[in-house]
N, C-alpha and C positions, 0 to 999 in steps of 0.2 A: 255258882260255886266260887268259893273264896280262893285265895292264892295258895292255900295249903292243899296239896294233892296227897291223898292217902298213899302211904308208902307201898302198900300191896299193889295198887294200880300202877305205880311207877315201875316197880320191880317186874311185874308181869310183862310190861311192854319190852323191857330190856331182855328178859328171858326169851321172849318171842324173837327178838333180833338175833340172839345167839343161836336160834334154831334154823336160821337161814342157811341154805346149803351151798349157794354159789352166787356169783355176781348178778346173774340174770334174775334170780329169785329176790335178791336184795333190792335191785332196781324196781321190780314189780311191787314188792312190799311197800317201799317208800312212795311209789306212785299211787298206791291205794290209800295210804294213811295220811299223806300230806297234800295240801293244795299246791298247785304249780308254783305259786309265788313263794311258798314256804321252802320248797325244794331249791328254787333258784337262789334264795337268800342263804340257805345253808351251804350250797355249792360255792357261792361267791365268797362267803366267809372262810370256807376251807381253802379256796385258792389264795385268798389274802394271807392266811396263816402260812401256807407253803412259801409264798414269796417273802414274807417277813422272816421266815426261818432261813431263807437263802440270802438274807440281808439286803433285799431290794429296797429302794427308797420309795417313799410315799407317792411321789409323782409318777414313777414307773408303774406302781401297783394300781394307782387310779386309772392310768391310761389303759392297762391291759385287762383290768377286771370291771371297770366302770363303777367301782365302789367309791363311796364318798369318803372324804378324809375322816369324818366322824366314825364310819364303819371300820375303817382301817385302824383308827385309834382305839376303838373298843376291842377289836381283835388283838391288837398289840398289847393292851392292858391284860387281856385274858391270857395271852401267851406268857406274859411276865409274872402275873400274880394268880393265875388259875391253878388247877390241880396238877398241871404238867402232863396230863395224859395225852393231849393232842400233840404236843411236842414229841413225846415218846413214840407215838404212832407215825408221825412224819419222819422221824429218824429211822424207824424200822422200815418204812417204805423206801426211803433213800438207800438204806443198806441193801435191801433186796434188789433195787435197781442197779447198784454198784456191783453186786455179786453176779447179776445177770449179764453185765458187760464183760466180765472176765472169762 
């Protein structure tokens, strides 16, 4: 199969994700659909994104996440030039954490 994925297939997967009812079901869904290495890579990139959002330096991120400088650089590029969605989600999560502290 080529690089082009039919839009219907892509959309169906995301619709399925929106049907997940709680954190446990979400974890189970991704455990079923992804290889362990794929999950660990996504989790690592997400952690890198969180730390970049907190303005941590590369050396600290590398130490805490075991991510390579290339991975950190790719995530940083995505945070700066991507759609902005991940940054919005991180801000939303941080806002909820702050509200929970009050």
